[in-house]
C-alpha positions as CSV (number, residue, x, y, z in Angstrom):
1,M,-130.3,-118.6,23.0
2,S,-131.8,-121.4,25.2
3,L,-130.6,-125.0,24.6
4,S,-132.9,-126.7,26.9
5,P,-135.2,-129.5,25.6
6,H,-138.1,-128.0,23.6
7,P,-137.2,-124.3,24.0
8,F,-140.2,-123.3,21.8
9,P,-143.2,-125.0,20.1
10,P,-141.9,-126.1,16.8
11,Q,-145.1,-125.1,15.1
12,S,-144.4,-121.5,15.7
13,W,-140.6,-121.6,14.7
14,A,-139.8,-119.2,11.9
15,G,-135.8,-119.4,11.8
16,I,-132.9,-120.5,9.6
17,D,-132.8,-124.2,9.0
18,D,-130.0,-124.0,6.6
19,V,-128.3,-127.2,7.7
20,V,-129.9,-129.9,9.8
21,I,-127.7,-132.5,11.6
22,V,-129.4,-135.6,12.8
23,G,-127.7,-136.8,15.9
24,G,-126.1,-135.4,19.0
25,G,-123.0,-137.7,19.2
26,L,-119.4,-136.8,18.5
27,A,-119.7,-136.7,14.8
28,G,-122.9,-134.4,14.9
29,L,-121.6,-132.0,17.6
30,F,-118.1,-131.7,16.1
31,C,-119.6,-131.0,12.6
32,A,-121.9,-128.4,14.0
33,L,-119.1,-126.7,15.8
34,K,-117.0,-126.7,12.7
35,L,-119.9,-125.1,10.7
36,A,-120.1,-122.3,13.1
37,P,-120.9,-119.4,12.7
38,R,-123.3,-120.9,10.0
39,P,-126.8,-121.5,11.5
40,V,-127.2,-125.3,12.4
41,T,-130.1,-127.2,13.8
42,I,-129.2,-130.4,15.6
43,I,-132.1,-133.0,15.9
44,T,-131.6,-135.6,18.6
45,A,-134.0,-138.1,20.2
46,A,-132.2,-138.0,23.6
47,P,-130.6,-135.1,25.3
48,I,-127.2,-134.4,23.9
49,G,-124.6,-136.5,25.2
50,E,-127.0,-139.2,26.5
51,G,-128.1,-141.3,23.4
52,S,-124.9,-141.7,21.6
53,S,-122.3,-144.5,21.7
54,S,-119.7,-141.8,21.6
55,G,-120.1,-141.1,25.3
56,W,-119.5,-144.7,26.2
57,A,-116.2,-145.0,24.2
58,Q,-113.6,-146.1,26.6
59,G,-110.5,-146.5,24.5
60,G,-109.8,-143.2,22.9
61,I,-108.9,-141.7,19.5
62,A,-106.0,-143.3,17.4
63,A,-103.3,-140.8,16.2
64,A,-99.7,-141.4,15.1
65,M,-98.5,-138.7,17.6
66,D,-95.5,-140.7,19.2
67,P,-92.0,-139.9,17.9
68,G,-91.4,-143.4,17.1
69,D,-94.7,-143.8,15.3
70,T,-95.6,-142.7,11.6
71,V,-98.6,-142.1,9.5
72,E,-97.6,-145.0,7.3
73,N,-97.6,-147.3,10.4
74,H,-101.0,-146.3,11.4
75,V,-102.2,-146.7,7.8
76,A,-100.6,-150.2,7.6
77,D,-102.4,-151.3,10.7
78,T,-105.6,-150.1,9.5
79,I,-105.4,-151.9,6.3
80,A,-104.3,-155.2,8.1
81,A,-107.2,-155.0,10.5
82,G,-109.7,-154.3,7.6
83,A,-109.0,-157.8,5.9
84,G,-108.5,-156.5,2.4
85,L,-111.4,-154.2,2.1
86,V,-109.8,-150.8,3.3
87,E,-109.7,-148.1,0.8
88,G,-106.1,-147.1,1.3
89,A,-106.5,-143.4,0.1
90,I,-109.3,-142.9,2.7
91,A,-107.2,-144.6,5.6
92,R,-104.2,-142.5,4.6
93,G,-106.1,-139.2,4.6
94,M,-107.9,-140.0,7.8
95,A,-104.5,-140.9,9.5
96,E,-102.6,-137.8,8.2
97,E,-105.5,-135.6,9.6
98,A,-105.5,-137.2,13.0
99,A,-103.1,-134.9,14.7
100,A,-105.1,-131.8,13.6
101,R,-108.3,-133.1,14.9
102,I,-106.7,-134.0,18.1
103,H,-105.7,-130.3,18.5
104,D,-109.0,-129.3,17.5
105,L,-110.6,-131.3,20.4
106,L,-107.8,-129.9,22.8
107,S,-109.1,-126.5,21.6
108,Y,-112.7,-127.4,22.6
109,G,-111.5,-128.2,26.1
110,V,-110.9,-132.1,26.0
111,P,-108.6,-133.0,28.9
112,F,-106.5,-135.6,27.1
113,D,-104.1,-137.5,29.6
114,R,-100.7,-136.1,29.9
115,D,-97.4,-137.1,31.4
116,L,-95.5,-135.2,33.9
117,E,-93.7,-133.2,31.1
118,G,-97.2,-132.3,29.5
119,R,-96.9,-134.7,26.7
120,L,-100.0,-136.6,25.6
121,T,-100.1,-140.1,27.1
122,L,-100.4,-142.8,24.4
123,S,-101.8,-146.3,24.9
124,R,-101.6,-149.4,22.7
125,E,-104.8,-151.4,21.8
126,A,-105.2,-154.6,19.8
127,A,-103.8,-154.7,16.3
128,H,-101.9,-151.5,16.8
129,S,-98.2,-151.9,16.3
130,H,-97.4,-148.8,18.4
131,R,-98.8,-146.8,21.3
132,R,-101.0,-144.3,19.5
133,V,-104.3,-144.1,21.4
134,V,-105.0,-140.7,23.0
135,R,-107.1,-141.3,26.2
136,V,-108.7,-139.5,29.0
137,G,-108.8,-140.7,32.6
138,G,-107.6,-144.2,31.5
139,D,-111.0,-145.4,30.2
140,S,-113.2,-142.2,30.1
141,A,-112.4,-140.8,26.7
142,G,-115.9,-140.7,25.2
143,A,-117.5,-139.2,28.1
144,A,-114.9,-136.6,28.6
145,I,-114.8,-135.6,24.9
146,M,-118.6,-135.4,24.8
147,Q,-118.8,-133.3,27.9
148,A,-116.3,-130.8,26.4
149,L,-118.0,-130.6,23.0
150,I,-121.5,-130.2,24.8
151,R,-120.1,-127.2,26.7
152,A,-118.8,-125.7,23.5
153,V,-122.2,-126.3,21.7
154,R,-124.0,-124.5,24.4
155,E,-121.7,-121.6,24.1
156,T,-122.1,-121.3,20.3
157,S,-125.2,-119.2,19.4
158,S,-125.4,-120.2,15.9
159,I,-126.3,-123.8,16.9
160,R,-130.0,-124.8,17.7
161,V,-130.6,-128.1,19.4
162,L,-133.9,-129.8,19.3
163,E,-133.9,-132.6,21.9
164,G,-136.5,-135.2,22.1
165,F,-137.2,-135.3,18.3
166,V,-137.0,-138.5,16.5
167,A,-136.0,-138.3,12.7
168,E,-138.3,-140.6,10.7
169,S,-138.0,-140.1,7.0
170,L,-136.4,-137.8,4.4
171,K,-138.3,-135.8,1.9
172,A,-136.8,-135.5,-1.6
173,E,-137.6,-134.0,-4.9
174,G,-135.9,-136.4,-7.5
175,S,-132.5,-137.3,-6.1
176,Y,-132.2,-134.1,-3.9
177,V,-133.1,-134.2,-0.4
178,T,-135.1,-131.1,0.7
179,G,-136.3,-131.9,4.2
180,L,-136.7,-134.0,7.2
181,I,-139.8,-135.3,8.9
182,A,-139.2,-135.6,12.6
183,R,-141.6,-136.7,15.5
184,D,-141.9,-135.0,18.9
185,R,-141.7,-137.8,21.3
186,R,-144.1,-135.9,23.7
187,G,-146.8,-136.0,21.2
188,G,-147.1,-139.6,20.1
189,L,-147.5,-140.5,16.6
190,S,-149.6,-137.5,15.4
191,A,-146.8,-135.1,16.4
192,R,-144.9,-135.1,13.1
193,M,-143.2,-132.1,11.7
194,L,-141.6,-131.3,8.3
195,L,-138.3,-129.3,8.5
196,P,-137.3,-128.0,5.1
197,T,-133.5,-127.6,4.8
198,R,-130.8,-127.1,2.2
199,A,-128.4,-129.8,3.6
200,I,-128.9,-132.6,5.9
201,V,-126.1,-134.4,7.7
202,L,-126.9,-137.8,9.1
203,A,-124.8,-138.6,12.1
204,S,-127.4,-140.8,13.9
205,G,-125.1,-143.6,15.2
206,G,-125.0,-147.2,14.4
207,I,-127.0,-150.4,14.6
208,G,-125.9,-152.1,17.8
209,H,-129.2,-152.2,19.6
210,L,-130.7,-154.2,16.8
211,Y,-129.0,-157.1,18.7
212,S,-130.1,-158.4,22.2
213,V,-126.5,-158.3,23.4
214,T,-124.9,-155.2,22.6
215,T,-122.6,-152.4,24.2
216,N,-124.6,-149.6,22.4
217,P,-127.4,-147.4,23.8
218,Q,-131.1,-148.0,22.8
219,E,-131.0,-145.1,20.4
220,A,-128.5,-147.2,18.1
221,R,-131.2,-149.0,16.2
222,G,-130.2,-148.4,12.6
223,E,-133.0,-145.8,12.2
224,G,-130.7,-143.3,10.3
225,L,-129.5,-146.1,8.0
226,G,-133.0,-147.5,7.4
227,M,-134.4,-143.9,6.7
228,A,-131.5,-143.1,4.2
229,A,-132.1,-146.5,2.4
230,R,-135.8,-145.9,2.3
231,A,-135.1,-142.6,0.5
232,G,-132.9,-144.4,-2.1
233,A,-129.5,-143.9,-0.8
234,L,-126.7,-146.5,-1.7
235,V,-125.5,-148.6,1.3
236,A,-122.2,-150.1,1.6
237,D,-120.6,-153.1,3.4
238,A,-123.6,-153.8,5.5
239,E,-122.7,-157.3,6.5
240,F,-119.7,-156.1,8.6
241,V,-120.8,-155.9,12.1
242,Q,-118.2,-155.8,14.7
243,F,-118.6,-157.7,17.9
244,H,-116.6,-156.5,20.9
245,P,-115.3,-159.7,22.5
246,T,-115.3,-158.5,26.1
247,A,-118.6,-157.1,27.0
248,V,-119.3,-157.7,30.7
249,D,-121.7,-160.6,30.9
250,V,-123.9,-159.8,33.8
251,G,-127.4,-159.6,32.0
252,R,-127.4,-155.8,31.7
253,D,-128.9,-154.1,28.6
254,P,-126.8,-152.4,27.1
255,A,-123.9,-154.7,28.4
256,P,-121.1,-152.8,30.0
257,L,-117.8,-152.8,28.2
258,A,-114.5,-154.0,29.5
259,T,-112.0,-151.9,27.3
260,E,-109.7,-153.3,25.0
261,A,-107.0,-151.3,26.9
262,L,-107.3,-153.9,29.6
263,R,-105.8,-156.5,27.1
264,G,-103.3,-154.1,26.0
265,E,-102.0,-153.8,29.6
266,G,-101.8,-157.6,29.8
267,A,-105.1,-158.8,30.9
268,A,-105.8,-162.5,29.9
269,I,-108.9,-164.2,28.5
270,V,-109.4,-167.7,30.2
271,D,-111.9,-170.3,30.4
272,R,-113.4,-171.6,33.6
273,N,-110.4,-173.9,34.1
274,G,-108.1,-170.9,33.8
275,H,-106.8,-171.8,30.4
276,R,-105.7,-168.9,28.2
277,F,-107.3,-170.3,25.1
278,M,-106.7,-167.4,22.6
279,F,-103.2,-168.5,22.0
280,D,-104.7,-171.8,20.6
281,I,-106.4,-169.8,18.0
282,H,-104.0,-167.0,17.1
283,E,-100.4,-166.1,17.8
284,A,-101.3,-162.8,19.2
285,G,-103.5,-164.2,21.7
286,E,-105.8,-161.6,23.3
287,L,-104.3,-158.8,21.0
288,A,-105.5,-160.6,17.9
289,P,-107.9,-158.6,15.8
290,R,-111.4,-158.2,17.4
291,D,-113.3,-160.6,14.9
292,I,-110.8,-163.5,15.8
293,V,-111.1,-162.8,19.7
294,A,-115.0,-162.5,19.5
295,R,-115.2,-165.8,17.7
296,G,-112.9,-167.4,20.2
297,V,-115.0,-166.1,23.2
298,H,-118.2,-167.1,21.3
299,Q,-116.8,-170.7,20.8
300,A,-115.8,-171.0,24.3
301,R,-119.1,-169.9,25.8
302,H,-121.1,-172.2,23.4
303,S,-119.0,-175.3,24.2
304,G,-119.8,-174.7,27.9
305,R,-116.2,-173.7,28.9
306,G,-117.1,-170.1,29.6
307,A,-115.0,-167.1,29.0
308,F,-113.6,-164.6,31.5
309,L,-111.2,-161.6,31.4
310,D,-108.6,-162.1,34.0
311,C,-107.2,-158.7,35.1
312,R,-105.9,-159.8,38.5
313,E,-102.2,-159.8,37.7
314,A,-102.1,-157.2,35.0
315,V,-104.1,-154.6,36.9
316,G,-105.0,-155.9,40.4
317,A,-105.3,-153.3,43.2
318,E,-104.8,-150.3,40.8
319,F,-108.1,-151.1,38.9
320,P,-110.2,-148.3,40.5
321,E,-107.7,-145.6,39.5
322,R,-106.7,-147.1,36.1
323,F,-110.0,-148.1,34.9
324,P,-112.6,-146.5,36.9
325,T,-115.5,-147.0,34.5
326,V,-115.1,-150.8,34.0
327,F,-114.3,-151.1,37.9
328,A,-117.7,-149.3,38.7
329,A,-119.7,-151.5,36.3
330,C,-118.2,-154.7,37.7
331,M,-118.7,-153.6,41.4
332,E,-122.3,-152.7,40.6
333,A,-122.8,-156.3,39.2
334,G,-121.1,-157.9,42.3
335,I,-117.8,-158.6,40.7
336,D,-114.6,-157.3,42.1
337,P,-112.3,-157.6,39.2
338,R,-109.2,-157.0,41.5
339,V,-109.7,-160.5,42.9
340,T,-112.3,-162.3,40.5
341,P,-112.2,-162.8,36.6
342,I,-114.8,-161.0,34.7
343,P,-117.4,-163.0,32.8
344,I,-117.4,-161.8,29.2
345,A,-119.4,-162.3,26.0
346,P,-119.2,-161.0,22.6
347,A,-121.6,-158.0,22.0
348,A,-122.7,-156.1,18.9
349,H,-120.4,-152.9,19.1
350,Y,-119.8,-151.3,15.8
351,H,-121.0,-151.2,12.2
352,M,-118.4,-150.9,9.6
353,G,-121.2,-150.7,6.9
354,G,-123.7,-147.9,6.4
355,I,-124.6,-145.2,4.0
356,H,-122.1,-145.2,1.3
357,V,-120.1,-141.8,1.3
358,D,-117.3,-140.4,-0.6
359,G,-114.0,-138.8,0.7
360,L,-116.0,-135.7,1.5
361,G,-118.9,-137.4,3.3
362,R,-121.4,-137.0,0.5
363,S,-123.9,-139.7,0.0
364,S,-125.5,-140.8,-3.3
365,L,-128.5,-138.4,-2.7
366,D,-127.7,-134.7,-3.5
367,G,-128.2,-132.6,-0.2
368,L,-127.5,-135.6,2.2
369,W,-124.2,-136.1,3.8
370,A,-123.3,-138.7,6.7
371,C,-120.7,-139.3,9.2
372,G,-119.7,-141.3,12.2
373,E,-121.1,-144.9,12.4
374,V,-124.2,-144.5,10.2
375,S,-121.8,-144.0,7.3
376,S,-119.4,-146.4,5.4
377,T,-116.3,-144.5,4.3
378,G,-114.1,-147.4,3.3
379,A,-111.7,-146.6,6.2
380,H,-112.5,-149.6,8.4
381,G,-112.9,-152.4,5.7
382,A,-114.2,-155.8,7.0
383,N,-113.0,-155.2,10.6
384,R,-112.5,-151.8,12.3
385,L,-109.0,-151.1,13.9
386,A,-109.5,-150.2,17.6
387,S,-110.1,-146.5,18.3
388,N,-110.3,-145.5,14.6
389,S,-114.0,-144.9,15.0
390,L,-113.8,-141.6,16.9
391,L,-111.1,-140.6,14.7
392,E,-113.2,-141.2,11.5
393,A,-116.0,-139.4,13.1
394,V,-114.2,-136.3,13.6
395,V,-112.1,-136.4,10.3
396,F,-115.4,-136.7,8.2
397,A,-117.4,-134.3,10.4
398,A,-114.8,-131.6,9.6
399,R,-114.7,-132.5,5.9
400,I,-118.4,-132.3,5.7
401,A,-118.5,-128.8,7.3
402,E,-116.0,-127.6,4.9
403,D,-117.8,-129.1,1.9
404,V,-121.1,-127.5,3.0
405,Q,-119.6,-124.3,3.3
406,G,-118.2,-124.5,-0.1
407,L,-121.2,-125.8,-1.8
408,L,-123.9,-123.6,0.0
409,P,-122.6,-120.1,0.5
410,N,-125.9,-118.6,1.2
411,H,-128.6,-119.6,3.6
412,R,-132.3,-119.0,3.5
413,M,-135.2,-118.6,5.9
414,V,-137.6,-121.7,6.1
415,R,-140.3,-122.5,8.4
416,W,-141.6,-125.7,10.2
417,S,-144.6,-127.2,8.3
418,D,-147.3,-129.2,9.9
419,E,-146.8,-133.0,8.7
420,S,-149.3,-134.4,11.1
421,T,-150.8,-137.9,10.2
422,A,-154.0,-139.6,11.4
423,D,-152.2,-142.2,13.2
424,T,-152.7,-142.6,16.9
425,A,-151.3,-145.1,19.4
426,A,-154.7,-146.9,19.6
427,G,-154.8,-150.2,17.9
428,L,-151.2,-150.4,17.1
429,P,-149.3,-153.7,17.8
430,N,-146.8,-153.7,20.6
431,E,-143.9,-152.2,18.9
432,D,-141.6,-152.8,21.7
433,A,-142.4,-156.5,21.5
434,L,-141.8,-156.5,17.9
435,L,-138.4,-154.8,18.5
436,E,-137.4,-157.3,21.1
437,R,-138.4,-160.1,18.7
438,L,-136.1,-158.6,16.0
439,R,-133.1,-158.2,18.4
440,R,-133.4,-162.0,19.5
441,L,-133.4,-162.9,15.7
442,M,-130.5,-160.7,15.0
443,D,-128.4,-162.4,17.7
444,A,-129.4,-165.9,16.7
445,A,-129.1,-165.8,13.0
446,V,-127.2,-162.5,12.0
447,G,-124.6,-162.5,14.8
448,V,-121.0,-163.7,15.5
449,V,-121.5,-166.9,13.2
450,R,-124.0,-167.0,10.1
451,S,-125.1,-169.5,7.6
452,R,-127.5,-169.5,4.6
453,E,-130.1,-171.6,6.5
454,G,-130.1,-169.1,9.3
455,L,-130.1,-165.9,7.1
456,E,-132.8,-167.2,4.9
457,A,-135.0,-168.1,8.0
458,A,-134.1,-164.6,9.5
459,L,-135.3,-162.8,6.3
460,A,-138.6,-164.7,6.5
461,E,-139.1,-163.8,10.2
462,M,-138.3,-160.1,9.4
463,D,-140.9,-160.2,6.7
464,A,-143.5,-161.5,9.3
465,I,-142.5,-158.7,11.8
466,R,-142.8,-156.1,8.8
467,A,-146.4,-157.2,8.2
468,T,-147.5,-156.0,11.6
469,A,-145.3,-152.9,12.0
470,R,-146.5,-149.6,11.4
471,Q,-144.4,-147.0,13.3
472,P,-141.8,-145.4,11.1
473,S,-139.0,-145.7,13.5
474,L,-139.5,-149.5,13.8
475,L,-139.7,-149.6,9.9
476,N,-136.5,-147.9,9.7
477,S,-134.9,-150.4,12.2
478,L,-136.4,-153.3,10.1
479,T,-134.9,-151.9,7.0
480,A,-131.4,-151.8,8.5
481,A,-131.8,-155.3,9.7
482,K,-132.9,-156.4,6.4
483,L,-129.8,-154.8,4.8
484,I,-127.4,-156.4,7.1
485,A,-129.0,-160.0,6.5
486,V,-129.2,-159.6,2.8
487,A,-125.6,-158.4,2.6
488,A,-124.5,-161.2,4.8
489,L,-126.3,-163.8,2.5
490,R,-124.7,-162.4,-0.6
491,R,-121.1,-162.6,0.8
492,E,-120.3,-166.3,0.5
493,E,-117.1,-166.2,2.4
494,S,-115.7,-165.4,5.8
495,R,-113.8,-162.1,6.1
496,G,-113.2,-159.8,8.9
497,A,-116.2,-159.5,11.3
498,H,-118.5,-161.6,8.7
499,F,-118.2,-165.2,9.4
500,R,-120.2,-167.8,7.6
501,S,-120.0,-171.3,8.9
502,D,-121.0,-172.7,5.5
503,F,-118.2,-170.7,3.9
504,P,-115.6,-170.5,6.7
505,H,-112.7,-169.2,4.4
506,P,-111.9,-166.0,2.7
507,Q,-112.1,-166.0,-1.0
508,P,-109.5,-163.9,-2.9
509,E,-112.1,-163.0,-5.6
510,E,-114.4,-161.4,-2.8
511,A,-111.8,-159.0,-1.7
512,H,-113.8,-155.9,-2.7
513,R,-116.5,-153.7,-1.2
514,R,-120.1,-154.4,-1.9
515,F,-123.1,-152.0,-2.3
516,L,-126.7,-152.3,-1.9
517,T,-129.8,-150.3,-2.6
518,L,-133.1,-151.2,-0.7
519,A,-134.8,-152.2,-4.0
520,K,-132.0,-154.7,-4.7
521,A,-132.1,-155.9,-1.1
522,D,-135.9,-156.5,-1.4
523,A,-135.5,-158.5,-4.5
524,I,-132.8,-160.7,-2.8
525,A,-134.8,-161.1,0.3
526,K,-138.0,-162.2,-1.7
527,G,-135.9,-165.0,-3.3
528,A,-134.4,-166.0,0.1
529,I,-137.9,-166.2,1.7
530,A,-139.1,-168.3,-1.2
531,A,-136.2,-170.8,-0.8
532,F,-136.8,-170.9,2.9
533,Q,-140.5,-171.7,2.6
534,E,-139.8,-174.3,0.0
535,T,-137.2,-175.9,2.4
536,S,-139.7,-175.7,5.2
537,R,-142.4,-177.3,3.2
538,H,-140.1,-180.3,2.2
539,A,-139.1,-180.7,5.9
540,D,-142.8,-180.7,6.9
541,L,-143.5,-183.5,4.3
542,A,-140.5,-185.7,5.3
């Protein structure tokens, strides 16, 4: 079976669309492979391997595989990083399954680093108490894992891949999801197709590209989250957006990432005077949890002192061999990290929130599962532990595959249905300009540091953008942004990756997860916008 982009006109397809997976990253491909030989269709906007954050992951996958490490240690580190919101049973189950999923990936041909005796090489990252991160080529884990899975997918005849299709909305009968509307990117707004299905797995990635400074690809715009919320799915922990503290600050979009493993190997964060300022903030210095390091870097930059990652002593001349991805990105920008500190900035990196799912990956809507960054399992809490994201993706992808096999023992034949609309590109506002306006707004008001005043203003601005937006993909992105802003407004404390300048301390009574529907978010946003307008009116009269 051909797996090239658009191997046949979708209008003529008459095949088995028993399970549809939205997303061609690690979670989506792993789930499809685990479902084999069950027929599966993967819908992906970009060619598989090119539009997902998975391929850009530098660190690796966390797994307690060292003789001196234990599952209990891994769970304890995960809970500590999650700032009181991690669901312990979920974290334990994930850690217990880690070794099995690593062996799955090895069976698909992932070339994890090994020592001279053939044992897996394990590295340590921030907030881990032991060396437990399985890597490839130093800082190339994501790319190597994706290459291996893509090869496996192409060799699996039960998997059909539709590349260049954007998932726009879910079709439902009551609370049961029955189909997916996708748009062929070649055909403009009128080329929409309805794909009926018995099960949909959303593995569409995160929300990082809703921010103007991010390490995520442009496809990570929260569209899957927004699409599910618009269909009525329950959303969890949307306020918790992790900002990676060491994005390479050279004006590129997305920003290159200076992997956390550099700090694990001893690289220092300094200001322009060479002062190692993180030890003024936290006893662990550069190896403090990511939210603390991100705020430290944010503060240093905004105070005019600047922030740099100094790898000269820790890595030095070995940089090209030990961290080739980071080295290439720096050299391309005219920075030689062997002799010059790397300018850094916090960048939107990972969303702990998302579609609320249970321990099997089931959403609140029947027939809809979610895994990877689009989901919120409770494993990460308020602040993800480094390298737990790829682990969570494969653990829940495997669980979903097993659950779908058990719930849907039989498949059926379905056909593509024409779902064309009358919309054309003519007369539409500049959606790219609206998206950039949204991204700047998210950076300014829903970023590393937040406040009531800023969040209320942001919701008013989102409402203004929504008034002129028509394209479903942008409406999905706006929905995701609104959910994040509303959740951040509701949580009147600072916890993990969520920091409120007007509520700078954690409140013990708030140490629990929070859930939202879009209807509830709309009601809260309406009140916030009214408050902002009233404040603005008084300011104008003053």
